[in-house]
BALOBA-1460 file (C-alpha; in Angstrom, 3 decimals):
// residues 67
<rec num="1" residu="x" x="68.001" y="8.073" z="-33.149"/>
<rec num="2" residu="x" x="65.884" y="5.556" z="-34.975"/>
<rec num="3" residu="x" x="65.413" y="2.048" z="-33.711"/>
<rec num="4" residu="x" x="65.371" y="-1.152" z="-35.751"/>
<rec num="5" residu="x" x="61.815" y="-2.340" z="-36.459"/>
<rec num="6" residu="x" x="62.936" y="-5.961" z="-36.192"/>
<rec num="7" residu="x" x="65.105" y="-6.136" z="-33.066"/>
<rec num="8" residu="x" x="64.789" y="-2.687" z="-31.453"/>
<rec num="9" residu="x" x="68.509" y="-1.855" z="-31.568"/>
<rec num="10" residu="x" x="69.776" y="1.538" z="-32.702"/>
<rec num="11" residu="x" x="70.079" y="2.130" z="-36.446"/>
<rec num="12" residu="x" x="73.167" y="3.799" z="-37.910"/>
<rec num="13" residu="x" x="72.735" y="6.046" z="-40.956"/>
<rec num="14" residu="x" x="75.188" y="5.635" z="-43.827"/>
<rec num="15" residu="x" x="75.330" y="8.937" z="-45.718"/>
<rec num="16" residu="x" x="77.020" y="7.479" z="-48.785"/>
<rec num="17" residu="x" x="74.482" y="4.675" z="-49.241"/>
<rec num="18" residu="x" x="71.573" y="6.664" z="-47.738"/>
<rec num="19" residu="x" x="70.386" y="3.664" z="-45.734"/>
<rec num="20" residu="x" x="69.983" y="2.817" z="-42.091"/>
<rec num="21" residu="x" x="71.845" y="-0.268" z="-40.885"/>
<rec num="22" residu="x" x="71.264" y="-2.211" z="-37.697"/>
<rec num="23" residu="x" x="74.448" y="-3.290" z="-35.928"/>
<rec num="24" residu="x" x="72.577" y="-5.975" z="-34.024"/>
<rec num="25" residu="x" x="70.608" y="-7.926" z="-36.653"/>
<rec num="26" residu="x" x="72.175" y="-6.530" z="-39.837"/>
<rec num="27" residu="x" x="68.970" y="-5.154" z="-41.356"/>
<rec num="28" residu="x" x="69.496" y="-2.479" z="-44.004"/>
<rec num="29" residu="x" x="66.535" y="-0.151" z="-44.522"/>
<rec num="30" residu="x" x="65.900" y="3.101" z="-46.283"/>
<rec num="31" residu="x" x="63.677" y="5.757" z="-44.747"/>
<rec num="32" residu="x" x="60.656" y="4.665" z="-46.790"/>
<rec num="33" residu="x" x="60.953" y="1.100" z="-45.463"/>
<rec num="34" residu="x" x="61.033" y="2.377" z="-41.886"/>
<rec num="35" residu="x" x="57.992" y="4.613" z="-42.417"/>
<rec num="36" residu="x" x="56.006" y="1.806" z="-44.080"/>
<rec num="37" residu="x" x="56.841" y="-0.589" z="-41.257"/>
<rec num="38" residu="x" x="55.729" y="1.907" z="-38.609"/>
<rec num="39" residu="x" x="52.472" y="2.579" z="-40.504"/>
<rec num="40" residu="x" x="51.787" y="-1.155" z="-40.736"/>
<rec num="41" residu="x" x="52.391" y="-1.565" z="-36.984"/>
<rec num="42" residu="x" x="50.128" y="1.430" z="-36.219"/>
<rec num="43" residu="x" x="47.349" y="0.024" z="-38.417"/>
<rec num="44" residu="x" x="47.586" y="-3.367" z="-36.693"/>
<rec num="45" residu="x" x="47.386" y="-1.744" z="-33.253"/>
<rec num="46" residu="x" x="44.338" y="0.287" z="-34.303"/>
<rec num="47" residu="x" x="42.640" y="-2.844" z="-35.623"/>
<rec num="48" residu="x" x="43.268" y="-4.670" z="-32.346"/>
<rec num="49" residu="x" x="41.928" y="-1.699" z="-30.358"/>
<rec num="50" residu="x" x="38.762" y="-1.554" z="-32.539"/>
<rec num="51" residu="x" x="38.151" y="-5.272" z="-32.052"/>
<rec num="52" residu="x" x="38.689" y="-4.979" z="-28.307"/>
<rec num="53" residu="x" x="36.340" y="-1.984" z="-28.087"/>
<rec num="54" residu="x" x="33.720" y="-3.833" z="-30.159"/>
<rec num="55" residu="x" x="33.963" y="-6.848" z="-27.847"/>
<rec num="56" residu="x" x="33.679" y="-4.677" z="-24.730"/>
<rec num="57" residu="x" x="30.634" y="-2.870" z="-26.150"/>
<rec num="58" residu="x" x="28.974" y="-6.160" z="-27.010"/>
<rec num="59" residu="x" x="29.704" y="-7.549" z="-23.559"/>
<rec num="60" residu="x" x="28.278" y="-4.420" z="-21.934"/>
<rec num="61" residu="x" x="25.153" y="-4.667" z="-24.113"/>
<rec num="62" residu="x" x="24.743" y="-8.361" z="-23.393"/>
<rec num="63" residu="x" x="25.080" y="-7.905" z="-19.647"/>
<rec num="64" residu="x" x="22.665" y="-4.978" z="-19.599"/>
<rec num="65" residu="x" x="19.991" y="-6.869" z="-21.544"/>
<rec num="66" residu="x" x="19.997" y="-9.702" z="-18.995"/>
<rec num="67" residu="x" x="18.761" y="-7.542" z="-16.122"/>
């Protein structure tokens, strides 16, 4: 089962329309929309992780140079 990218509720697939509909928030998405949303979320998470890692590396360098 797929979950709604907006509210997290379960999506229901309509075979006639070929779209996923959320019973909770009413969002109507096709498969491409869902995939694009997940890719965008993944890219944002990776960016945050890179920034965090960069900050931690800088902090480690800065603390080691003060000895």
